[in-house]
KOLPAMAR-495577 format. One record per residue (C-alpha): x, y, z; residue in one letter. Coordinates in steps of 0.05 Angstrom, whole numbers, padded with zeros to 5 digits. Each point is the difference from the previous one (the first is absolute). Example, Ala and Ser with C-alpha at 12.3 -4.5 7.8 and 13.67 -1.06 7.14 Angstrom:
site X=00246	Y=-00090	Z=00156	code=a
site X=00027	Y=00069	Z=-00013	code=s
END
This chain:
site X=-00017	Y=00480	Z=-00146	code=m
site X=-00064	Y=00025	Z=00032	code=a
site X=-00063	Y=-00039	Z=-00018	code=p
site X=-00065	Y=00038	Z=-00006	code=k
site X=-00044	Y=-00058	Z=00022	code=r
site X=00005	Y=-00040	Z=00063	code=r
site X=00020	Y=-00073	Z=-00010	code=p
site X=-00055	Y=-00050	Z=00013	code=l
site X=00046	Y=-00058	Z=00016	code=l
site X=00064	Y=-00002	Z=00041	code=l
site X=00045	Y=-00060	Z=-00015	code=a
site X=00057	Y=-00009	Z=00050	code=i
site X=00058	Y=-00049	Z=-00001	code=d
site X=00019	Y=-00028	Z=00069	code=l
site X=00073	Y=-00014	Z=00013	code=d
site X=00044	Y=00061	Z=-00010	code=g
site X=-00061	Y=00043	Z=-00013	code=t
site X=-00053	Y=-00005	Z=00053	code=l
site X=00044	Y=-00035	Z=00050	code=v
site X=00070	Y=-00027	Z=00012	code=e
site X=00003	Y=-00075	Z=00016	code=p
site X=-00011	Y=-00013	Z=00074	code=m
site X=-00019	Y=00073	Z=00014	code=h
site X=-00070	Y=00028	Z=00008	code=p
site X=-00035	Y=00049	Z=-00046	code=v
site X=00011	Y=00071	Z=00027	code=s
site X=-00057	Y=00040	Z=00030	code=p
site X=00006	Y=00056	Z=-00052	code=p
site X=-00008	Y=-00050	Z=-00057	code=v
site X=-00060	Y=-00032	Z=00034	code=l
site X=-00032	Y=00068	Z=00010	code=e
site X=00011	Y=00020	Z=-00072	code=a
site X=-00031	Y=-00064	Z=-00027	code=v
site X=-00059	Y=00008	Z=00047	code=a
site X=-00011	Y=00072	Z=-00023	code=r
site X=00002	Y=-00023	Z=-00073	code=a
site X=-00051	Y=-00055	Z=00014	code=a
site X=-00045	Y=00050	Z=00036	code=a
site X=-00003	Y=00038	Z=-00066	code=l
site X=-00025	Y=-00062	Z=-00036	code=g
site X=00066	Y=-00022	Z=-00029	code=v
site X=00006	Y=-00076	Z=-00005	code=r
site X=00064	Y=-00031	Z=00027	code=v
site X=00034	Y=-00064	Z=-00021	code=t
site X=00066	Y=-00035	Z=00013	code=i
site X=00043	Y=-00024	Z=-00058	code=v
site X=00055	Y=-00045	Z=00027	code=t
site X=00044	Y=-00060	Z=-00012	code=g
site X=-00020	Y=-00028	Z=00067	code=r
site X=-00045	Y=-00059	Z=00013	code=m
site X=-00072	Y=00016	Z=00017	code=v
site X=00011	Y=-00021	Z=00073	code=v
site X=00058	Y=00048	Z=00004	code=a
site X=-00039	Y=00058	Z=-00032	code=a
site X=-00063	Y=-00011	Z=00041	code=a
site X=00023	Y=00036	Z=00064	code=p
site X=00015	Y=00062	Z=-00041	code=f
site X=-00066	Y=-00003	Z=-00037	code=a
site X=-00034	Y=-00002	Z=00068	code=e
site X=00043	Y=00057	Z=00026	code=l
site X=-00019	Y=00043	Z=-00060	code=l
site X=-00073	Y=-00023	Z=00005	code=r
site X=-00001	Y=-00023	Z=-00072	code=i
site X=-00067	Y=-00027	Z=-00023	code=d
site X=00009	Y=-00031	Z=-00069	code=g
site X=00054	Y=-00033	Z=-00041	code=p
site X=00075	Y=-00001	Z=00014	code=i
site X=00056	Y=-00023	Z=-00045	code=v
site X=00050	Y=-00051	Z=00026	code=c
site X=00055	Y=-00045	Z=-00028	code=y
site X=00024	Y=00055	Z=-00048	code=q
site X=-00068	Y=-00002	Z=-00034	code=g
site X=-00009	Y=-00075	Z=-00005	code=a
site X=-00057	Y=00005	Z=00051	code=v
site X=-00057	Y=00049	Z=00011	code=v
site X=-00033	Y=-00014	Z=00067	code=a
site X=-00056	Y=00027	Z=00042	code=d
site X=00030	Y=00042	Z=00055	code=a
site X=-00049	Y=-00021	Z=00054	code=r
site X=-00005	Y=-00075	Z=-00013	code=t
site X=00066	Y=-00014	Z=-00034	code=g
site X=-00037	Y=-00039	Z=-00053	code=r
site X=00036	Y=-00004	Z=-00067	code=f
site X=-00042	Y=00035	Z=-00052	code=e
site X=00050	Y=-00013	Z=-00055	code=r
site X=00064	Y=-00041	Z=-00003	code=e
site X=00047	Y=-00009	Z=-00059	code=i
site X=00053	Y=-00050	Z=00023	code=p
site X=00066	Y=-00019	Z=-00032	code=l
site X=-00002	Y=-00064	Z=-00042	code=r
site X=00032	Y=-00061	Z=00032	code=n
site X=00048	Y=-00011	Z=-00058	code=e
site X=00028	Y=00070	Z=00007	code=v
site X=00003	Y=-00004	Z=00076	code=a
site X=00041	Y=-00065	Z=-00005	code=l
site X=00047	Y=00032	Z=-00050	code=r
site X=00012	Y=00057	Z=00048	code=i
site X=00009	Y=-00048	Z=00058	code=y
site X=00053	Y=-00041	Z=-00037	code=a
site X=00041	Y=00062	Z=-00020	code=a
site X=-00005	Y=00031	Z=00069	code=a
site X=00021	Y=-00063	Z=00036	code=k
site X=00059	Y=-00008	Z=-00048	code=a
site X=00024	Y=00069	Z=00022	code=h
site X=-00012	Y=-00012	Z=00074	code=g
site X=-00061	Y=00045	Z=00008	code=y
site X=-00056	Y=-00008	Z=00051	code=h
site X=-00066	Y=-00012	Z=-00037	code=v
site X=-00073	Y=00008	Z=00023	code=q
site X=-00064	Y=-00024	Z=-00032	code=f
site X=-00070	Y=00024	Z=00019	code=y
site X=-00069	Y=-00032	Z=00003	code=r
site X=-00063	Y=00018	Z=00038	code=g
site X=00033	Y=00062	Z=00030	code=d
site X=00055	Y=-00041	Z=00032	code=r
site X=00073	Y=-00003	Z=-00018	code=f
site X=00039	Y=-00065	Z=-00008	code=y
site X=00074	Y=-00012	Z=00009	code=v
site X=00047	Y=-00059	Z=00004	code=e
site X=00040	Y=00027	Z=00058	code=e
site X=-00015	Y=00046	Z=00058	code=r
site X=00062	Y=00043	Z=-00007	code=n
site X=00015	Y=00074	Z=00010	code=r
site X=-00033	Y=00019	Z=-00066	code=y
site X=-00064	Y=-00036	Z=00018	code=a
site X=00002	Y=00032	Z=00069	code=e
site X=00010	Y=00069	Z=-00030	code=l
site X=-00059	Y=-00008	Z=-00047	code=y
site X=-00043	Y=-00029	Z=00055	code=g
site X=00014	Y=00059	Z=00046	code=r
site X=-00019	Y=00050	Z=-00053	code=i
site X=-00062	Y=-00039	Z=-00022	code=a
site X=-00022	Y=-00019	Z=00070	code=g
site X=-00008	Y=-00071	Z=-00024	code=a
site X=00031	Y=-00067	Z=00014	code=e
site X=00034	Y=-00039	Z=-00056	code=p
site X=-00025	Y=-00068	Z=-00021	code=v
site X=00062	Y=-00044	Z=-00003	code=v
site X=-00002	Y=-00056	Z=-00050	code=v
site X=00054	Y=-00050	Z=-00022	code=p
site X=-00008	Y=00020	Z=-00073	code=s
site X=-00034	Y=00060	Z=-00032	code=l
site X=-00007	Y=-00036	Z=-00068	code=p
site X=-00034	Y=-00058	Z=00034	code=e
site X=-00044	Y=00044	Z=00044	code=a
site X=-00023	Y=00038	Z=-00062	code=f
site X=-00001	Y=-00058	Z=-00049	code=a
site X=-00042	Y=00024	Z=-00059	code=g
site X=-00026	Y=00060	Z=00039	code=a
site X=00015	Y=00074	Z=-00011	code=p
site X=00030	Y=00046	Z=00051	code=s
site X=-00030	Y=00069	Z=00013	code=t
site X=00070	Y=00026	Z=-00010	code=k
site X=00072	Y=-00023	Z=00011	code=v
site X=00044	Y=00040	Z=00045	code=n
site X=00075	Y=-00004	Z=00008	code=i
site X=00025	Y=00030	Z=00066	code=v
site X=00074	Y=00016	Z=00001	code=t
site X=00050	Y=00051	Z=00024	code=d
site X=-00013	Y=00069	Z=-00029	code=p
site X=00068	Y=00001	Z=-00035	code=a
site X=-00021	Y=-00061	Z=-00040	code=r
site X=-00068	Y=00023	Z=-00024	code=t
site X=00023	Y=00036	Z=-00063	code=p
site X=00037	Y=-00062	Z=-00026	code=e
site X=-00058	Y=-00045	Z=00022	code=c
site X=-00051	Y=00043	Z=-00037	code=a
site X=00044	Y=-00002	Z=-00063	code=a
site X=00005	Y=-00076	Z=00005	code=l
site X=-00075	Y=-00007	Z=00009	code=m
site X=-00015	Y=00043	Z=-00061	code=r
site X=00047	Y=-00044	Z=-00041	code=e
site X=-00032	Y=-00063	Z=00027	code=v
site X=-00072	Y=00022	Z=-00007	code=c
site X=00002	Y=00039	Z=-00065	code=g
site X=-00071	Y=00021	Z=-00014	code=g
site X=-00031	Y=-00054	Z=00043	code=d
site X=00002	Y=00041	Z=00064	code=a
site X=00000	Y=00071	Z=00026	code=y
site X=00063	Y=00010	Z=00041	code=v
site X=00003	Y=00057	Z=00050	code=t
site X=00035	Y=00024	Z=00063	code=r
site X=-00035	Y=00028	Z=00061	code=s
site X=00033	Y=-00004	Z=00068	code=n
site X=00076	Y=00003	Z=-00005	code=p
site X=00003	Y=-00075	Z=00014	code=e
site X=-00055	Y=-00024	Z=-00048	code=f
site X=-00001	Y=-00019	Z=-00073	code=v
site X=-00071	Y=-00021	Z=-00020	code=e
site X=-00026	Y=-00037	Z=-00060	code=m
site X=-00073	Y=00002	Z=-00022	code=l
site X=-00044	Y=-00017	Z=-00059	code=d
site X=00016	Y=00047	Z=-00057	code=p
site X=-00072	Y=00026	Z=00001	code=r
site X=00012	Y=00027	Z=00070	code=v
site X=00027	Y=00065	Z=00027	code=d
site X=-00023	Y=00055	Z=00047	code=k
site X=-00024	Y=00044	Z=-00057	code=g
site X=-00044	Y=-00053	Z=-00031	code=i
site X=-00031	Y=-00015	Z=00068	code=a
site X=-00011	Y=00073	Z=00015	code=l
site X=-00036	Y=00008	Z=-00066	code=r
site X=-00046	Y=-00058	Z=00020	code=a
site X=-00014	Y=00030	Z=00068	code=v
site X=-00015	Y=00069	Z=-00029	code=a
site X=-00047	Y=-00031	Z=-00050	code=e
site X=-00036	Y=-00040	Z=00054	code=s
site X=-00010	Y=00065	Z=00039	code=l
site X=-00019	Y=00038	Z=-00064	code=r
site X=00055	Y=00050	Z=00011	code=i
site X=00038	Y=00026	Z=-00061	code=p
site X=00075	Y=-00010	Z=00003	code=l
site X=00013	Y=00075	Z=-00008	code=e
site X=-00034	Y=00009	Z=00069	code=r
site X=00048	Y=-00050	Z=00034	code=v
site X=00058	Y=00022	Z=00043	code=l
site X=00053	Y=-00054	Z=00008	code=a
site X=00060	Y=00002	Z=00047	code=i
site X=00060	Y=-00048	Z=-00003	code=g
site X=00073	Y=-00007	Z=00014	code=d
site X=00032	Y=-00058	Z=-00037	code=s
site X=00009	Y=-00035	Z=-00067	code=y
site X=-00063	Y=-00040	Z=00008	code=n
site X=-00039	Y=00065	Z=00003	code=d
site X=00020	Y=00022	Z=-00070	code=l
site X=-00063	Y=-00031	Z=-00032	code=p
site X=-00043	Y=00031	Z=00056	code=l
site X=00026	Y=00070	Z=-00013	code=l
site X=-00005	Y=-00007	Z=-00075	code=r
site X=-00075	Y=-00016	Z=00004	code=v
site X=-00022	Y=00052	Z=00052	code=a
site X=-00023	Y=00069	Z=-00020	code=g
site X=00043	Y=00030	Z=00055	code=i
site X=00065	Y=-00037	Z=00014	code=a
site X=00040	Y=00015	Z=00063	code=v
site X=00068	Y=-00031	Z=00017	code=a
site X=00030	Y=-00001	Z=00069	code=m
site X=00066	Y=00036	Z=00011	code=g
site X=00035	Y=-00067	Z=00010	code=s
site X=-00023	Y=-00025	Z=-00068	code=a
site X=00052	Y=-00020	Z=-00053	code=p
site X=00012	Y=00049	Z=-00058	code=p
site X=-00041	Y=-00044	Z=-00047	code=e
site X=-00062	Y=00010	Z=00044	code=l
site X=00010	Y=00073	Z=00013	code=r
site X=00006	Y=00012	Z=-00075	code=a
site X=-00071	Y=-00029	Z=-00009	code=e
site X=-00031	Y=00041	Z=00055	code=a
site X=-00038	Y=00065	Z=-00004	code=d
site X=00027	Y=00018	Z=00069	code=a
site X=00051	Y=-00025	Z=00051	code=v
site X=-00015	Y=00006	Z=00074	code=v
site X=00039	Y=-00013	Z=00063	code=a
site X=00021	Y=-00070	Z=00021	code=g
site X=-00042	Y=-00044	Z=00044	code=v
site X=00038	Y=00022	Z=00062	code=e
site X=-00024	Y=00071	Z=-00014	code=h
site X=-00073	Y=-00017	Z=-00015	code=d
site X=00003	Y=00006	Z=-00076	code=g
site X=-00069	Y=-00031	Z=-00008	code=v
site X=-00030	Y=00055	Z=00044	code=a
site X=00037	Y=00051	Z=-00043	code=e
site X=-00029	Y=-00029	Z=-00064	code=a
site X=-00070	Y=-00001	Z=00028	code=i
site X=00005	Y=00072	Z=00024	code=e
site X=00025	Y=00023	Z=-00068	code=r
site X=-00046	Y=-00039	Z=-00046	code=f
site X=-00062	Y=-00018	Z=00040	code=v
site X=-00009	Y=00050	Z=00056	code=l
site X=00025	Y=00063	Z=-00034	code=a
site X=-00053	Y=00056	Z=-00001	code=p
site X=-00036	Y=00016	Z=-00064	code=g
site X=-00002	Y=-00069	Z=-00031	code=l
site X=-00063	Y=-00018	Z=-00039	code=e
site X=-00038	Y=-00057	Z=00032	code=t
site X=-00045	Y=-00019	Z=-00058	code=v
site X=00004	Y=-00075	Z=-00015	code=a
END
C-alpha cells in the first residue's frame, strides 16, 4: 500500500515496537521520528505503560501534546504528565478479578495516581518495576487499600507460558464488564470496557483535529489490534502475532531491525507524498 498523502499523526506503541524492555531506542528510529516531526507530523505514544514509564520516551521523541497510557485508560499531557482523561475500572469488577486471580495463584497489581500497588514484592513486581522504572507500593490487602475506589487498570503478571490460560480465565470472569488484553508476554491486563488503544487514539486525533485517515499507527501485540483497526495506515512489526499482521496494511521489520524507522521511511518520508492537511 502506498499512500498519496503524508500522515499528519504518527502513533507508536512502545514495548516491542519502539523499544525492547530495558534497551534504548535506536539512533535510526530517533532520526526517522525527528525527520517526520520536522515535516510537521505530530507524534504520540500509545502504550500500556504508566505515564511515569512513558514520560522518558515522550521526552526522547520531543512530544508536545497528548500521549496514551494504560492501554487507553489514560490520556496525559506529555510534558507535565497531567491526566487529561482517565476511565478507570470499577471497584466491583477489580475485586472480582482479584478474587479469581488469587484463587489461581496469580500476582495482581492495582493502580492509582500513576503508582502501582501490590501485596508482595516478589519477582513479578520486580519485573514490572524494572520495565516501568517505578517502585511498587506494598500494601497488606489490595481490596482494603482500594476499598470503594476504582483502579486505573488491573494487571496480572505471570510467566509467559501461563498468559493464554490466564487471559481466558479473565474473559470468563469479567464477561462484558472489562476489556481483557495481553501486551508484554508476562502481562494480562483488565480495563474498563469503554477503554482500548483505538478509542483513545480516536480521542487524541479529534483533539488535534486530525482525521483518522491521516494517522499512521505502528504496533506489535494483541493490545494493538484496536489501534491498527482505527488508524488510516496500520503497520505491524515483524514480530507481531498473525492476528495483528492480518489487520495491517503493511508489515515491517522487528524492533531489533528498526521497523519503526522502516515504516516512517515508507509512509511518511517517501518522496512525492501530498502534504495538504
